[in-house]
Structures are given as structure tokens and as C-alpha cells.
C-alpha positions in Angstrom: 8.8 -51.6 -67.7 11.3 -51.3 -65.0 11.2 -47.6 -64.9 7.4 -47.5 -65.1 7.1 -49.3 -61.8 9.1 -46.6 -59.9 7.2 -44.3 -57.5 7.4 -40.5 -58.0 9.4 -40.2 -54.9 11.9 -42.7 -56.1 12.3 -41.0 -59.5 12.9 -37.7 -57.8 15.5 -39.2 -55.6 17.3 -40.6 -58.5 15.8 -44.1 -58.4 16.5 -44.6 -54.7 13.4 -44.9 -52.5 13.2 -42.6 -49.5 13.0 -44.0 -46.0 10.0 -42.9 -43.9 10.9 -40.4 -41.1 12.0 -42.1 -38.0 9.5 -41.8 -35.1 10.6 -39.5 -32.3 12.5 -41.2 -29.5 10.4 -42.3 -26.5 12.4 -40.1 -24.2 11.4 -37.0 -26.3 7.7 -37.9 -26.1 8.1 -38.3 -22.3 9.8 -34.9 -22.0 7.1 -33.2 -24.0 4.4 -34.9 -21.9 6.1 -33.7 -18.7 6.3 -30.2 -20.1 2.6 -30.2 -20.9 1.8 -31.7 -17.5 3.9 -28.9 -15.8 2.1 -26.3 -17.8 -1.3 -27.6 -16.7 -0.1 -27.7 -13.1 1.2 -24.1 -13.4 -2.2 -23.0 -14.7 -4.0 -25.0 -12.0 -2.0 -23.1 -9.3 -2.4 -19.8 -11.1 -6.2 -20.0 -11.6 -7.2 -19.4 -8.0 -5.0 -16.3 -7.9 -6.5 -15.0 -11.2 -10.0 -15.6 -10.0 -9.3 -13.9 -6.7 -7.8 -10.8 -8.5 -10.7 -10.6 -10.9 -13.4 -10.9 -8.2 -11.9 -8.8 -5.4 -9.8 -6.3 -7.4 -10.7 -5.9 -11.0 -14.5 -6.0 -10.6 -14.6 -3.6 -7.6 -12.3 -1.2 -9.6 -14.6 -1.5 -12.6 -17.7 -0.8 -10.5 -16.1 2.2 -8.8 -15.1 3.6 -12.2 -18.7 3.0 -13.5 -20.1 4.7 -10.4 -17.9 7.8 -11.0 -19.1 8.1 -14.7 -22.8 7.9 -14.0 -25.4 9.9 -12.2 -26.5 7.3 -9.6 -29.3 7.9 -7.1 -30.5 5.5 -4.4 -33.1 4.0 -6.7 -30.8 3.6 -9.7 -28.1 2.2 -7.4 -30.4 -0.6 -6.5 -32.3 -1.1 -9.7 -29.7 0.1 -12.3 -30.3 2.4 -15.2 -28.2 5.4 -14.1 -27.5 7.8 -17.0 -24.0 8.1 -18.3 -22.5 11.5 -17.5 -18.9 11.1 -18.4 -16.5 13.2 -16.3 -19.2 15.4 -14.9 -18.7 14.0 -11.4 -15.0 14.8 -11.5 -15.8 18.3 -12.5 -18.2 18.6 -9.5 -15.6 17.5 -7.0 -12.9 19.8 -8.5 -15.3 22.7 -8.3 -16.4 21.8 -4.8 -14.8 24.2 -2.1 -14.1 21.1 0.1 -11.7 19.6 -2.5 -8.7 22.0 -1.9 -8.7 21.8 1.9 -9.3 18.0 1.8 -6.4 17.5 -0.6 -4.1 19.7 1.5 -5.1 17.8 4.7 -4.4 14.5 2.9 -0.9 15.7 2.0 -0.1 17.0 5.4 -1.5 14.0 7.2 0.4 11.6 4.9 3.7 13.4 4.8 3.9 14.1 8.6 2.8 10.6 9.4 5.4 9.0 7.1 8.3 11.2 8.3 7.7 10.5 12.0 6.8 6.9 11.6 9.9 6.2 9.6 12.2 8.2 11.7 11.0 6.8 15.0 10.8 3.3 13.6 14.3 3.5 12.3 15.6 4.8 15.6 14.0 2.0 17.5 15.2 -0.6 15.0 18.8 0.6 15.4 18.3 0.6 19.2 17.1 -3.0 19.2 20.1 -4.2 17.1 22.1 -3.8 20.3 21.3 -7.1 22.0 20.5 -6.7 25.7 18.3 -8.3 28.3 14.6 -7.9 27.7 15.2 -6.7 24.2 12.8 -9.2 22.7 10.1 -8.4 25.4 10.3 -4.7 24.7 10.2 -5.3 21.0 7.0 -7.3 21.4 5.5 -4.6 23.5 6.1 -2.1 20.7 3.9 -4.3 18.5 0.8 -3.7 20.7 -0.4 -0.6 18.7 -0.2 -2.6 15.5 -2.1 -5.6 16.9 -5.0 -3.6 18.5 -8.1 -3.1 16.5 -8.3 0.3 15.0 -11.5 1.1 16.7 -9.9 0.4 20.1 -6.9 2.6 19.3 -9.0 5.4 18.0 -11.4 5.3 20.9 -8.4 5.3 23.4 -6.9 8.4 21.7 -10.2 10.1 21.7 -10.4 9.7 25.4 -6.8 10.8 25.9 -7.5 14.0 23.8 -10.8 14.8 25.5 -10.9 18.5 26.4 -12.4 18.0 29.8 -11.3 14.6 31.2 -8.5 13.6 28.8 -5.1 12.4 30.1 -3.2 14.7 27.8 -4.8 17.9 29.2 -4.5 16.6 32.7 -0.7 16.2 32.1 -0.5 19.7 30.6 -2.4 21.2 33.5 0.0 19.5 35.9 2.9 21.3 34.2 1.1 24.6 34.3 0.1 24.6 30.6 -3.4 25.6 29.5 -5.6 22.8 28.3 -6.0 22.4 24.5 -9.2 21.5 22.6 -7.5 18.8 20.7 -10.5 17.3 18.9 -12.9 20.3 18.8 -10.5 23.0 17.7 -10.0 23.6 13.9 -6.3 24.4 14.7 -5.6 21.1 16.5 -8.0 18.4 15.1 -5.8 17.4 12.2 -2.7 17.2 14.4 -4.6 15.0 16.9 -5.5 12.4 14.3 -2.0 12.6 12.8 -0.4 11.8 16.2 -2.7 8.8 16.7 -1.9 7.5 13.2 1.9 8.0 13.9 1.6 5.9 17.1 -0.3 3.1 15.2 2.2 3.0 12.3 5.5 3.0 14.2 5.4 -0.8 14.9 5.2 -1.6 11.2 8.3 0.5 10.4 10.1 -1.0 13.4 9.5 -4.6 12.3 10.4 -4.1 8.6 13.4 -1.9 9.2 14.7 -4.2 12.0 14.5 -7.1 9.6 16.5 -5.1 7.0 19.2 -4.3 9.6 19.5 -7.9 10.6 20.1 -8.8 6.9 23.2 -6.5 6.7 26.4 -8.7 7.2 28.2 -7.9 10.5 31.6 -8.0 8.8 30.8 -4.8 6.8 30.4 -2.9 10.0 33.5 -4.4 11.5 35.5 -3.4 8.4 34.2 0.2 8.6 35.1 0.2 12.3 38.6 -1.0 11.6 38.9 1.8 9.0 38.3 4.3 11.8 34.7 5.2 11.1 32.7 6.5 14.0 29.3 5.2 14.9 27.5 8.1 13.2 29.7 7.7 10.1 29.1 3.9 10.0 25.3 4.6 10.1 25.2 7.2 7.3 28.0 5.7 5.1 27.3 2.0 5.5 24.0 1.1 7.2 21.6 3.6 5.7 22.8 3.0 2.0 22.5 -0.7 2.4 19.0 -0.2 4.0 17.8 1.9 1.1 15.8 -0.9 -0.7 14.0 -1.8 2.5 13.4 1.8 3.4 11.9 2.4 -0.1 9.4 -0.4 0.2 8.6 0.6 3.8 7.8 4.2 2.8 5.8 3.0 -0.2 3.6 0.7 1.8 3.2 3.3 4.5 2.2 5.9 1.9 -0.5 3.6 0.3 -1.8 2.7 3.8 -1.9 6.4 5.0 -3.6 7.7 1.9 -6.6 5.5 2.6 -6.8 6.0 6.4 -10.4 6.5 7.2 -11.4 4.8 10.4 -9.0 6.7 12.7 -10.2 10.1 11.5 -13.8 9.2 11.4 -13.9 7.8 14.9 -12.0 10.7 16.4 -13.3 13.7 14.6 -15.5 12.7 11.7 -13.5 15.1 9.6 -14.5 18.1 11.7 -14.9 20.6 13.1 -15.7 22.6 10.0 -13.9 20.1 7.8 -10.6 20.9 9.5 -9.5 17.3 9.6 -11.3 16.1 6.4 -9.1 14.1 4.0 -10.0 12.7 0.6 -10.8 9.3 2.2 -13.3 10.7 4.8 -14.8 13.1 2.2 -15.3 10.2 -0.2 -17.2 8.2 2.5 -19.3 11.2 3.5 -20.3 11.9 -0.1 -21.3 8.3 -0.7 -22.8 7.2 2.6 -22.7 10.0 5.1 -25.5 12.2 3.8 -29.3 11.8 3.7 -29.0 12.1 -0.1 -25.9 10.2 -1.0 -23.8 11.3 -4.0 -22.5 8.0 -5.2 -20.9 9.3 -8.3 -18.8 12.1 -6.7 -17.9 9.8 -3.8 -16.6 7.2 -6.2 -14.7 9.9 -8.2 -12.8 11.0 -5.0 -12.0 7.3 -4.3 -10.6 7.0 -7.8 -8.4 10.0 -7.2 -6.9 8.2 -4.2 -6.3 5.1 -6.3 -4.5 7.1 -9.0 -2.3 8.8 -6.4 -1.3 5.5 -4.9 -0.7 4.0 -8.4 1.5 7.0 -9.4 3.8 6.5 -6.4 3.8 2.7 -7.0 4.9 3.2 -10.6 7.5 5.7 -9.5 8.9 3.2 -7.0 9.1 0.5 -9.8 10.9 3.0 -12.1 13.5 4.0 -9.5 14.1 0.3 -8.6 14.7 -0.6 -12.3 17.0 2.3 -12.8 19.1 1.2 -9.8 19.1 -2.4 -11.0 20.5 -1.4 -14.4 22.8 1.3 -13.1 
């Protein structure tokens, strides 16, 4: 009778009843609650960013991709129902005779702008590291091109490059040089908008590179000077290598910005004359909105090419940075 009253658990344990599991300590429950509360707080802070990215980045990219894969007209653009054409719009832009010159103008405009913006900006940043009177005032004045609205800067440069009453031709005439048709000549229109874009982009390079130079410890330069390095050697052997991460991000941001420059070119030349200053950005706008019969699909396809170009350089930057981090 005694053995019959034992529970199965007791019989398995050799006749000794098991104790029920101890409840988790109160401190453990509080820690778990705090972790859950922290997770909810993190999601609460993250949710606005996710919504912003979805609404202002993901959805426009999706719409632009959809535009490039369909044959949209003005009616179907408003009412919907555009037929799916696949990559036919991309084939149209690749076969268009404007594509080659527009791509070349984009490359020239971007590369020349980046080289001169970075070189002049770096030179000015090094110059302003020498603390002297009115240095802060001069540095603030160099920010004016960056602070002005682009329409004001572009209109000012259009007036300066005017063939008849422009300031640049007046100065050339004063030095005995023949006037140049800066904005109306196919040989000079692209260089005119490039000069204006260089002037606008120098302050950005100056600010970022100056901040990078300020972050370099002074004792490194002092040690190089004690070792007998000249000023030029200190710059190339010490300053420039330490400035490489800042230089890389400056060039990347400048590249992404310059690829999509539209307003400066459109206000000054509208891509002309004879498409001599047309870039992919201005061509995309003209296809989609600049004609009486807009070609929304090809215009969106050109815009997607610009996005892919910027994405490729961004991924290349990330790859190089990771290689340097694990080297």
C-alpha cells in the first residue's frame, strides 16, 4: 500500500519526490523587463527614420523604376494603365545619338569640377591652418558661394559670362584679348558651367578638409619637423596620408552632388547650344518635362543611370574603407 501511493515522479526519482522549480529571481525579471522596454524604445526611435526612408527614398525609387519600365504618356501618367515594356526605354536612350555626348559631358563636368574643387579647397584649408588676424572673417567670406541660392549664383555667372556686357569679356578686352562667346559657343559653354560649379563647390571642400586638418594632432607635425622634414615633406608624408579618410568622403560626396547638378547648367545654358553642355541630368529633365510630348519612360531611365553611377562609387568607397580597416 505504501508503494501504491507514490507518484510517478517519485518512483522515477527513486522514491524521493522532486521539488518544483524555483521561480526566477526578482532581479532577473526586472532585467528582462528593462531589456524589453529598451527594445521598444529603440523601435520607437527607429520608426520615424524607417517611415521617412520608405516615403521619401524607397517609394520615389520604386516609382522611377516603374516609370522606366513602362510606356507612359501624359494620359497614362495621370490615370494609370501604362503598358509594361521592360527594358525598351533603356534601349531607346542607348541608341539615341544624344546619349554618348551627354555621358562624355557628364564625365568631363564631374571630373574637372572635383579636381579643381578639391585642390583649391585643400590649398585654402592648409592656408587657414596658419592662424593670423582676420582668418575667421576670410574663412566666413569663402562660405558665401555655398550659402547663396543656386539660382542667384547661376544668374550672376550668366551675367558675368555674357558675350556683350559681361564682366569677364570686359576684363579680357582691357588686357587686349578678344571677347569669348562663353555661353553661346559650343566650344566654351561646357567650360563656363564647369567654372561656375567649381566656384560653388570650393567652400564645401574648404570646410570639410579644414576640419580634418584641425583633427590631426600638432605633436605629429612637431615630431616630423624635429626629424628634419621640410614643409613640403611634412605635407606629403604626414598631413596628406592622415587626411586620406576625410579626403575620400569629401570626394565621394562631391561626386554624388556633381553627378546630379542640373539647375546651374539649365539656368546658364539649358544644355546648349546644340547640346554642347548637355549632361545626363539635364537630358533626363528635358526628356521628361522639357518637351511638348514628354517621354517619361526614357527620362526616368536616364535618371536611373545616374543613380546606378552614384551607387557604384558609393559601394567602391565602402569596399576600400573596409579593406583599409582590416589591413
